[in-house]
C-alpha positions in Angstrom: -15.9 9.0 -20.2 -13.2 11.5 -19.3 -13.5 12.4 -15.6 -11.1 15.3 -15.8 -12.9 18.6 -15.3 -13.3 19.9 -18.7 -13.2 23.2 -20.7 -15.4 25.9 -19.5 -15.1 27.9 -22.6 -18.2 26.3 -24.1 -21.3 25.1 -22.4 -21.5 22.2 -24.8 -18.0 20.6 -24.7 -16.9 19.0 -28.0 -15.9 15.9 -26.2 -17.3 14.2 -23.1 -14.9 16.0 -20.8 -16.6 17.6 -17.8 -14.6 20.6 -16.9 -10.8 21.2 -16.9 -8.8 22.0 -13.8 -7.0 25.3 -14.3 -3.3 24.8 -14.2 -1.1 26.3 -11.6 -0.1 29.9 -12.3 -2.7 29.9 -15.2 -4.7 33.0 -15.9 -7.7 30.7 -16.4 -7.6 30.0 -12.7 -8.8 33.6 -12.0 -12.1 34.4 -13.6 -14.1 37.5 -13.0 -17.4 36.8 -11.3 -20.6 38.3 -12.8 -23.0 39.9 -10.4 -26.5 38.6 -11.0 -29.8 40.4 -10.4 -31.8 39.7 -7.3 -34.4 37.9 -9.4 -31.7 35.5 -10.6 -29.9 35.2 -7.2 -32.0 32.2 -6.2 -31.2 28.6 -5.3 -33.0 27.4 -8.5 -31.0 29.6 -10.8 -27.7 28.7 -9.0 -28.4 25.0 -9.6 -29.2 25.7 -13.2 -26.0 27.7 -13.8 -24.0 25.0 -12.1 -25.4 22.3 -14.3 -24.6 24.2 -17.5 -21.1 24.9 -16.2 -20.2 21.2 -15.8 -21.6 20.4 -19.3 -25.2 19.5 -18.6 -27.3 21.4 -21.1 -30.2 18.9 -21.1 -32.0 17.8 -17.9 -34.6 15.0 -18.0 -37.6 15.5 -15.8 -41.0 14.4 -14.7 -43.1 17.2 -13.0 -44.7 16.8 -9.6 -46.1 19.3 -7.2 -42.9 19.3 -5.0 -40.6 20.2 -7.9 -42.7 22.6 -10.1 -41.2 25.8 -8.8 -37.7 24.4 -9.2 -38.6 23.4 -12.8 -39.6 27.0 -13.4 -36.2 28.2 -12.5 -34.4 25.6 -14.5 -36.4 26.6 -17.5 -35.4 30.2 -16.9 -31.8 29.4 -17.6 -31.3 30.1 -21.3 -28.6 27.5 -21.8 -30.5 24.7 -20.1 -33.0 22.6 -22.0 -35.6 20.8 -19.8 -36.8 17.5 -21.4 -40.0 16.1 -20.0 -40.1 12.3 -20.0 -43.1 9.9 -19.7 -42.0 8.4 -16.4 -39.2 8.8 -13.8 -37.5 5.5 -14.7 -36.9 6.6 -18.3 -35.8 10.0 -17.1 -33.1 8.3 -15.1 -32.2 6.0 -18.0 -31.9 9.0 -20.2 -29.6 10.8 -17.8 -27.5 7.6 -17.8 -27.3 7.6 -21.6 -26.5 11.3 -21.6 -23.7 10.8 -19.1 -22.1 8.1 -21.2 -21.6 10.5 -24.0 -21.3 13.9 -22.3 -19.5 12.9 -19.1 -22.3 13.8 -16.6 -26.1 13.7 -16.7 -29.0 15.0 -14.6 -32.6 14.3 -13.9 -35.3 16.0 -11.8 -38.2 14.2 -10.1 -40.6 14.7 -7.3 -40.5 13.5 -3.7 -40.7 9.8 -2.9 -43.3 8.8 -5.4 -40.9 10.1 -8.1 -37.7 9.3 -6.2 -38.5 5.7 -5.6 -39.5 5.3 -9.3 -36.2 6.7 -10.6 -34.0 4.8 -8.1 -33.6 1.7 -10.3 -32.0 3.8 -13.0 -29.8 5.5 -10.4 -28.7 2.1 -9.2 -27.7 1.1 -12.8 -25.7 4.3 -13.2 -23.9 3.6 -9.9 -23.0 0.1 -11.1 -21.5 1.6 -14.3 -19.6 4.4 -12.5 -21.5 7.3 -14.2 -21.7 10.8 -12.6 -25.4 11.5 -12.5 -27.1 14.4 -10.6 -30.4 13.1 -9.3 -32.5 16.1 -8.1 -35.7 15.7 -6.1 -38.2 18.4 -5.2 -38.7 17.8 -1.5 -41.3 18.8 1.1 -41.8 22.3 2.3 -39.0 23.2 4.7 -41.5 24.0 7.5 -42.8 20.4 7.5 -39.5 18.9 8.6 -39.4 18.0 12.3 -43.2 18.2 12.6 -45.7 15.4 13.1 -47.4 16.0 9.8 -48.2 13.3 7.3 -47.6 14.3 3.6 -49.0 13.0 0.4 -46.6 11.0 -1.9 -45.2 9.3 1.2 -46.0 6.0 2.9 -48.1 7.7 5.5 -45.5 8.3 8.2 -44.3 11.7 9.5 -40.7 10.5 9.0 -39.7 11.9 5.6 -36.4 10.0 5.5 -37.5 6.9 3.6 -36.4 8.2 0.2 -33.1 9.4 1.6 -32.3 6.1 3.2 -33.0 4.3 -0.1 -30.7 6.6 -2.0 -27.9 6.2 0.5 -27.2 2.7 -1.0 -27.0 3.8 -4.6 -25.4 7.3 -4.5 -22.0 8.5 -3.2 -23.3 11.7 -1.6 -26.7 12.8 -0.4 -27.7 16.5 0.2 -31.0 17.4 1.8 -31.4 21.2 1.3 -34.1 22.6 3.6 -32.2 25.8 4.7 -31.1 28.4 2.3 -28.0 29.2 4.3 -26.4 25.8 3.6 -27.8 25.3 0.1 -24.8 26.7 -1.8 -22.4 24.5 0.1 -24.5 21.3 -0.1 -25.2 21.7 -3.9 -21.5 22.3 -4.7 -20.3 19.5 -2.5 -22.8 17.1 -4.1 -21.9 18.0 -7.7 -18.1 18.0 -7.1 -18.4 14.7 -5.3 -20.2 13.2 -8.3 -17.5 14.4 -10.6 -14.6 13.2 -8.4 -16.1 9.8 -7.6 -17.8 9.2 -10.9 -20.9 8.0 -9.2 -24.5 9.4 -8.9 -25.4 11.8 -6.1 -28.8 12.8 -4.6 -30.0 16.3 -4.0 -33.3 17.0 -2.3 -34.5 20.6 -2.4 -37.5 21.8 -0.4 -40.2 23.0 -2.6 -40.5 26.4 -1.0 -36.8 27.4 -1.5 -35.9 27.5 -5.2 -37.5 31.0 -5.9 -36.1 32.8 -2.8 -33.1 35.1 -3.4 -30.2 34.7 -1.1 -26.8 36.5 -0.8 -24.8 33.3 -1.4 -26.2 33.2 -5.0 -25.5 36.9 -6.0 -22.6 36.0 -8.2 -22.3 33.4 -11.0 -20.7 30.3 -9.5 -16.9 30.2 -9.7 -15.8 27.3 -11.9 -14.9 24.1 -10.1 -11.2 23.5 -9.6 -11.0 20.0 -8.2 -7.7 18.7 -6.9 -6.6 16.0 -9.3 -5.9 12.5 -7.9 -2.2 11.7 -7.8 -0.3 8.4 -7.7 2.1 7.7 -4.9 5.4 8.0 -6.8 7.2 5.3 -4.9 4.3 2.9 -5.3 4.0 3.7 -9.0 7.7 3.1 -9.6 7.6 -0.2 -7.6 4.5 -1.4 -9.4 5.9 -0.6 -12.8 9.2 -2.3 -12.0 7.5 -5.4 -10.8 5.1 -5.5 -13.7 7.8 -5.0 -16.3 9.9 -7.8 -14.9 6.8 -10.1 -14.9 5.8 -9.3 -18.5 9.3 -9.1 -20.0 9.8 -12.7 -18.9 6.7 -13.9 -20.7 6.8 -15.6 -24.1 3.4 -14.5 -25.4 1.7 -11.9 -23.1 -1.6 -10.2 -24.0 -3.6 -7.1 -22.9 -7.3 -7.2 -22.1 -9.3 -4.0 -21.6 -12.0 -3.9 -18.9 -15.0 -1.5 -18.3 -13.3 0.5 -15.6 -11.1 2.1 -18.2 -13.9 4.6 -18.5 -13.9 5.7 -14.9 -10.0 5.7 -14.8 -9.9 7.9 -17.9 -7.2 5.4 -19.2 -8.3 4.3 -22.6 -5.6 6.4 -24.4 -3.0 5.2 -22.0 -4.1 1.6 -22.6 -3.8 2.1 -26.4 -0.4 3.7 -25.9 0.7 0.5 -24.0 -0.6 -1.7 -26.8 1.2 0.4 -29.4 4.6 0.3 -27.8 4.5 -3.3 -26.5 3.2 -5.1 -29.6 1.0 -7.3 -27.4 -2.3 -8.8 -28.7 -5.2 -6.6 -27.6 -8.6 -7.8 -26.5 -11.6 -6.3 -24.7 -14.0 -7.7 -22.1 -17.6 -7.5 -23.4 -18.5 -4.6 -21.2 -15.5 -2.6 -22.4 -16.6 -2.8 -26.1 -16.3 0.7 -27.6 -13.7 1.9 -25.1 -10.7 0.7 -27.2 -10.5 1.3 -31.0 -11.2 -1.9 -32.9 -9.2 -0.8 -35.9 -6.0 -1.1 -33.8 -3.6 -3.3 -35.7 -3.2 -5.7 -32.8 -6.9 -6.0 -31.9 -8.1 -9.6 -31.6 -11.7 -9.2 -30.5 -13.9 -9.7 -27.4 -12.7 -12.0 -24.6 -15.8 -13.5 -23.0 -14.6 -17.0 -22.2 -16.6 -19.7 -24.1 -18.5 -17.0 -26.0 -15.6 -14.9 -27.1 -15.3 -13.8 -30.7 -13.5 -16.3 -32.9 -9.9 -17.2 -31.8 -9.8 -14.6 -29.1 -10.3 -16.9 -26.1 -7.7 -19.3 -27.4 -5.1 -16.6 -27.5 -5.9 -15.1 -24.1 -6.3 -18.3 -22.2 -3.2 -19.9 -23.6 -1.0 -16.8 -22.9 1.6 -17.2 -20.1 0.9 -13.6 -18.9 -2.1 -11.3 -19.3 -2.7 -7.8 -18.1 -6.3 -6.9 -17.4 -7.0 -3.2 -17.2 -10.1 -2.3 -15.2 -11.9 -5.7 -15.3 -15.1 -6.7 -13.6 -15.3 -10.5 -13.1 -19.0 -11.3 -12.3 -21.1 -14.3 -13.1 -22.2 -12.8 -16.5 -18.7 -11.6 -17.7 -17.2 -14.9 -16.5 -19.9 -17.0 -18.3 -21.0 -18.7 -15.0 -17.5 -18.6 -13.5 -16.0 -20.7 -16.4 -13.1 -18.5 -17.5 -9.9 -20.5 -18.0 -7.6 -17.9 -16.3 -5.0 -18.4 -13.7 -4.3 -15.8 -11.0 -0.6 -16.5 -11.1 -0.5 -15.4 -14.8 -2.4 -12.2 -14.3 -1.7 -8.5 -13.6 -4.9 -6.9 -12.5 -4.9 -3.1 -12.9 -7.8 -1.3 -11.2 -8.4 2.5 -11.3 -6.1 3.0 -8.2 -4.5 -0.3 -7.5 -2.2 -2.9 -9.2 -2.0 -6.6 -8.2 0.6 -8.8 -9.8 -0.2 -12.5 -9.8 -0.6 -13.8 -6.2 1.3 -10.7 -5.0 2.7 -8.1 -4.6 0.0 -5.5 -4.6 0.4 -1.7 -4.9 -2.2 0.8 -3.7 -2.5 4.6 -4.5 -1.4 3.9 -8.1 -3.6 5.4 -10.8 -4.3 3.2 -13.8 -3.5 5.9 -16.3 -0.1 6.7 -14.7 0.8 3.1 -14.4 -0.1 2.1 -18.0 1.8 5.1 -19.4 4.9 4.4 -17.3 4.8 0.7 -18.1 4.7 1.4 -21.8 8.2 2.8 -21.5 9.6 -0.3 -19.7 8.3 -3.2 -21.8 10.2 -5.1 -24.5 8.4 -5.3 -27.8 6.7 -8.7 -28.1 4.1 -9.5 -30.7 4.2 -13.3 -30.3 0.6 -13.6 -29.2 -0.7 -11.5 -32.0 1.4 -13.4 -34.6 -0.1 -16.6 -33.2 -3.6 -15.1 -33.6 -2.8 -14.0 -37.1 -1.6 -17.6 -38.0 -4.8 -19.3 -36.7 -7.3 -16.7 -37.6 -10.0 -17.6 -40.2 -12.3 -14.8 -41.3 -15.9 -15.1 -40.1 -18.2 -17.1 -42.4 -21.1 -15.3 -43.9 -24.7 -16.3 -43.1 -26.3 -18.7 -45.6 -27.9 -16.8 -48.5 -31.6 -16.3 -47.9 -34.1 -17.8 -50.4 -36.5 -15.3 -51.9 -39.1 -14.3 -49.2 -37.5 -16.7 -46.7 -38.3 -15.7 -43.1 -35.6 -13.3 -41.8 -32.8 -14.7 -39.7 -31.1 -12.7 -36.9 -27.6 -13.3 -38.3 -28.7 -11.9 -41.7 -30.1 -8.9 -40.0 -26.9 -8.0 -38.1 -24.9 -8.5 -41.3 -26.9 -5.6 -42.7 -26.6 -3.5 -39.5 -22.8 -4.0 -39.8 -22.9 -2.2 -43.1 -24.7 0.8 -41.6 -21.9 1.6 -39.1 -19.6 4.6 -39.5 -17.9 7.3 -37.5 -21.3 9.1 -37.6 -23.2 6.4 -35.9 -23.5 4.9 -32.4 -24.9 1.6 -31.3 -27.1 1.0 -28.2 -27.5 -2.7 -27.3 -30.4 -3.7 -25.1 -30.0 -6.4 -22.4 -30.7 -9.8 -24.1 -29.5 -11.4 -27.3 -28.6 -8.0 -28.7 -25.7 -8.2 -26.2 -24.2 -11.1 -28.2 -25.2 -10.0 -31.7 -23.9 -6.5 -31.2 -20.7 -7.7 -29.6 -19.8 -9.2 -33.0 -20.2 -5.9 -34.8 -16.9 -4.5 -35.9 -16.9 -0.8 -34.9 -15.4 1.6 -37.3 -13.2 4.4 -36.0 -15.3 6.9 -34.1 -18.5 4.7 -33.9 -20.0 4.9 -30.4 -21.1 1.8 -28.5 -23.0 1.4 -25.2 -24.7 -1.2 -23.2 -25.5 -1.9 -19.5 -23.9 -5.2 -18.6 -23.2 -5.0 -14.9 -26.8 -4.0 -13.9 -28.5 -5.6 -17.0 -31.9 -3.9 -16.5 -34.3 -4.7 -19.3 -35.8 -1.6 -20.9 -32.7 0.5 -20.1 -32.0 1.1 -23.8 -35.1 3.2 -24.6 -34.3 5.9 -22.1 -30.5 5.5 -22.7 -31.1 6.0 -26.4 -33.1 9.2 -25.7 -30.3 10.6 -23.5 -27.4 9.5 -25.7 -28.9 10.9 -28.9 -29.7 14.2 -27.1 -26.1 14.5 -25.9 -24.6 13.8 -29.4 -27.0 15.1 -32.0 -24.4 14.8 -34.7 -24.4 11.0 -34.5 -27.2 8.8 -35.6 -28.0 6.3 -32.9 -28.9 2.7 -33.9 -30.7 0.9 -31.1 -31.2 -2.8 -31.1 -34.0 -3.7 -28.7 -35.9 -6.9 -28.0 -39.7 -6.9 -27.8 -39.7 -7.9 -24.1 -37.4 -5.1 -23.1 -39.3 -2.6 -25.3 -42.6 -3.3 -23.6 -41.1 -2.1 -20.3 -40.2 1.5 -21.4 -41.7 2.1 -24.8 -43.4 5.3 -23.9 -40.4 7.6 -24.3 -40.2 7.1 -28.0 -42.7 10.0 -27.8 -40.0 12.1 -26.1 -37.5 11.2 -28.9 -40.1 12.6 -31.3 -40.6 15.7 -29.3 -36.9 16.3 -29.3 -36.6 15.8 -33.1 -34.2 12.9 -32.8 -33.3 10.8 -35.9 -32.6 7.5 -34.2 -33.1 4.2 -36.0 -34.7 1.6 -33.7 -34.6 -2.1 -34.7 -37.3 -3.7 -32.7 -36.5 -7.5 -32.7 -39.8 -9.3 -32.3 -39.3 -12.9 -31.3 -42.3 -13.1 -29.0 -40.7 -13.1 -25.5 -37.8 -12.9 -23.1 -35.3 -14.9 -25.2 -32.3 -14.4 -22.9 -34.4 -15.8 -20.0 -35.5 -18.7 -22.2 -31.9 -19.8 -22.7 -31.2 -19.6 -18.9 -34.4 -21.2 -17.7 -37.5 -21.6 -19.8 -41.1 -21.3 -18.6 -44.5 -19.9 -19.6 -43.5 -16.6 -17.9 -41.1 -15.9 -20.7 -43.9 -15.5 -23.3 -45.3 -12.1 -23.7 -48.4 -10.6 -25.4 -47.5 -9.6 -29.0 -48.1 -6.0 -29.8 -48.7 -4.2 -33.1 -45.4 -2.4 -32.5 -45.5 -0.2 -35.7 -49.1 0.6 -34.9 -48.1 1.7 -31.4 -45.4 4.0 -32.7 -47.7 5.4 -35.3 -50.2 6.2 -32.5 -47.5 7.8 -30.4 -46.4 9.8 -33.4 -49.9 11.1 -34.0 -48.8 13.3 -36.9 -46.5 15.4 -34.7 -42.8 15.3 -35.5 -40.8 13.2 -38.1 -41.4 9.5 -37.8 -41.4 6.5 -40.2 -42.3 2.9 -39.3 -42.2 -0.4 -41.1 -42.4 -4.1 -40.4 -40.1 -6.5 -42.1 -40.2 -10.3 -42.3 -37.6 -11.2 -44.9 -34.2 -10.0 -46.1 -35.5 -8.2 -49.1 -37.8 -6.1 -46.9 -35.0 -5.4 -44.5 -32.7 -4.1 -47.3 -35.5 -1.8 -48.5 -36.2 -0.5 -45.0 -32.6 0.3 -44.3 -32.2 2.0 -47.6 -35.3 4.2 -46.8 -34.1 4.9 -43.2 -30.7 6.0 -44.4 -32.0 7.8 -47.5 -35.3 9.5 -47.9 -36.1 9.2 -44.1 -32.6 10.0 -42.8 -33.9 13.0 -40.9 -36.7 11.0 -39.2 -36.9 8.8 -36.3 -37.1 5.4 -38.0 -38.7 2.4 -36.3 -38.1 -1.0 -38.0 -39.9 -3.9 -36.5 -38.0 -7.1 -37.4 -40.0 -10.3 -37.1 -37.9 -13.4 -36.4 -38.5 -16.9 -35.1 -38.8 -17.2 -31.3 -35.9 -19.7 -31.2 -33.6 -17.7 -33.6 -30.7 -16.8 -31.2 -27.0 -16.4 -31.5 -24.9 -19.4 -30.8 -23.2 -17.4 -28.1 -26.4 -16.9 -26.1 -27.1 -20.7 -26.3 -23.7 -21.4 -24.8 -23.8 -18.5 -22.3 -27.3 -19.3 -21.1 -26.5 -22.9 -20.4 -23.4 -21.9 -18.3 -25.2 -19.2 -16.4 -28.1 -21.6 -15.7 -25.6 -24.1 -14.3 -24.1 -21.4 -12.1 -27.5 -20.3 -10.9 -28.6 -23.9 -10.1 -25.6 -25.0 -8.0 -26.9 -26.9 -5.0 -26.2 -25.5 -1.5 -22.9 -26.3 0.0 -23.0 -29.0 2.7 -23.6 -27.4 6.1 
């Protein structure tokens, strides 16, 4: 995601830029303001125009009595599309998926009963550094400071419960219950979301959206946010120290991490790989942020469950530069990575640490990587070593006629579906590991939620991502356990005319949990999934469903979904054995289990 403020020439930017900062002495910095009629000079219309201006042309919502008037004014904005979701959690997940593609997303819910429902999705967006505008229709402004008890609350006259909850998962909170301060609070909230690349919370009293006010009589002036700048002395010192460190190495490597997105540094990272000749790997949560067709790309570095030959090259290197890493128990496979701090340069969005020291603050990742690319000696020793030991992946054993379908066979066929016109959404679970092995063609999108890892995220995220990029066909790989959490909003996909292909992997339970710690709680009630989707379809919209149990049926289903039914939402239930998992999940699960079950330290 590009956190620069993007082009305002179009309300639907061609990329996921948000809005662009006008350059100094540029005529674009001075734009005539349009006087709006008194009927449109309202808080609700101002908020709607602001959302459109920053690139949000679809808002995901659930109505409630506290936000209904606000929804009226959002609907009145001709360039804003209001999408009603089945529940608040999915509305938040949809805004998350939308932000991953468009650069910023928004959702609207009602006070407390809606806010506390959406908060799990907002927490996930916070963990993934996504700018998301969470708007809540709040109580009547006259009720603040009284001793009244309102519905949709926990029965206390203190209305701050929702606000206190959101303070932990948003970077700014605005409670708008006076018109005089509404303009400032809304603009501060939105600009903070864009600058910090985190969610913000805006509560708007239910009696305010329709009231005209002089502060809203002109179209909002486009944001011109001051860009973050590196400390030049710190940048030069960091580059000098890093270049000296890497130029002494025999076989250095580069590893991309997930914070490349928030640092807007993917292009700079690729430029560094181009000029240095170093082998290039990605951490699992950075998949899709670096082109996999790069000539020095060696795969996913994920410790013991890395793609073939990648871990051996990274962990045997005498120097490695990690750009934007997150080392948690999942990405480190239960803290089992064979990395040494004295060999590492860790580049965070605004900080560089070289081995055990020195460290440099106020140095932006993008600036550092670009400057470093001009100082490194070309060294392709690590990639040449990878090339020498690399053996192409084996193909799954050929299926016998009508043999029960295996997961590795299924993903072999999904691989063949990928192109620049597709995007992959991988649900939490074994799809993490199977999708990680997919080789992404140039231009193919890829998203999953690794840091927060909330099961069910993918249904709403698929809705939002597909809405943001209608020119791409989204392929979602979702386990049956996760699907049961959020299945309802397939109906919203149908209402929006989306043409997503959903592979529902039915293995009768929470397989990822089974491989960490098994128990009867990991078994779920089997559903007639295609029957459920047919019932949701109910003859309205374009939908096609099928259930497959063998390779021949899968091949036929994919041919139909990409041929005669290419303009439909296609739901393919894939029935596989409950113990059919990737080898990576088996290894990862055992290591995470060991990390989770460590005994207490002696007191």
